[in-house]
N, C-alpha and C positions, 0 to 999 in steps of 0.2 A: 207482479204478475208472476203467477206460481209454472212449474211446465208443464205444459201439459203432459197428459199418461202415454201421448201417441206416442213422446220423440224422450223419455224416463230413460235413461240406458243404455239408445240407439247414437250409435253413432253417425257425425256430420252427415259422410257419405251417403247416408239413407235420405236425408234430405236435395242433396245434387239428383241419385236417382230417378223422386219423384217428381223434381222438376225439368228431366229432362225427359221424363217420358209426357210428363205436361205438354210441355214444347213439339219437342217431335208428334205427337198425336195434333196439335195445332200448325203441320207442315213446314217447322221450322227445321232446318238442318243445326243439331246440333253437335257441340264436339264439348265432352266430357276435361278438361286440361287438366282436372287436379289428378286425373286417371292417365292422362297422357302422361304431360310430361311436369307434372306434381313442383321440382325444382323451380323452373322455370315460368310459374303459372304469374306471376305478377302483377297475384289482386285478382284477379278471375280463374275463376272453380270448370263456368258454363260459359261457352259463348253460340248462343243461337242467332243462325240465319236464314232470312226468306228473301228473295229480290227485293221487297223495299227494305229492310229493317237488322242491322246490328245490337242484338243484345249481348249484354254482356252481369255476369250472374257470382257475387259471392254470400256463401253463408257458411252459420257460425251454429252451434248450436244456444249457445251464452256469449256474447260478444264479450270481451275482456279488455284492460286498457292496451294491451298491446297489443291489438286486431284492430289497432284503429290504423296502424301505419298502414296495412290491405286496403283497409276503405279509403285511404285520403290516394292511394297508385290506382283504386279501379274509378277514383272520381277521373281520375287524369284521361283514362283509354278513350282511344277515338270510336266512338261506337254511336245510334244511335237513341240510347237507353245501358242506364245501366242499373242495377237493383241487387241492393242487400239485405238477404235476408236472414232473418234468429227466428228461434222457435219459442226461449224463455228471457224474459227481462234479462238487458244488460247490464250490467254491472252499474254501480256508481260513478266509480273512477273510468269508467270508458263514457259515459255520455259528462265527465268532467274537461274531456278532450275536445279538443281544435277540430270541429268534423267538417265533412263538405255540407254544401247546401244541400238541404234534403229538399223535395217534393213530396213525402209521407217520410212514413218508419223505411219505405223497402226500398223507394228511389228515389236516386241520384239527380238531382237539375245538370 
């Protein structure tokens, strides 16, 4: 699958911004950990909370093999939902890695 022209040449931070705006509009309090404390984000770019739910999100433009460690870390975070978002098809090496059990391409069980 080719990358959408919308994301081509754009930074990962644009995905974070779009997600932050979407979750804020839905009434979540959003912390952009990628911006606040990137060295200590532990696989979480965004943390979205409302009284009933805590959602953690990791976003990539095109996941590569070395990104699987972040995905495995994200899968262990204490949250109601864990979502992994990517804009372009992951590399073959990424797909060969042992990945956490996913409900779909985007959400980790």
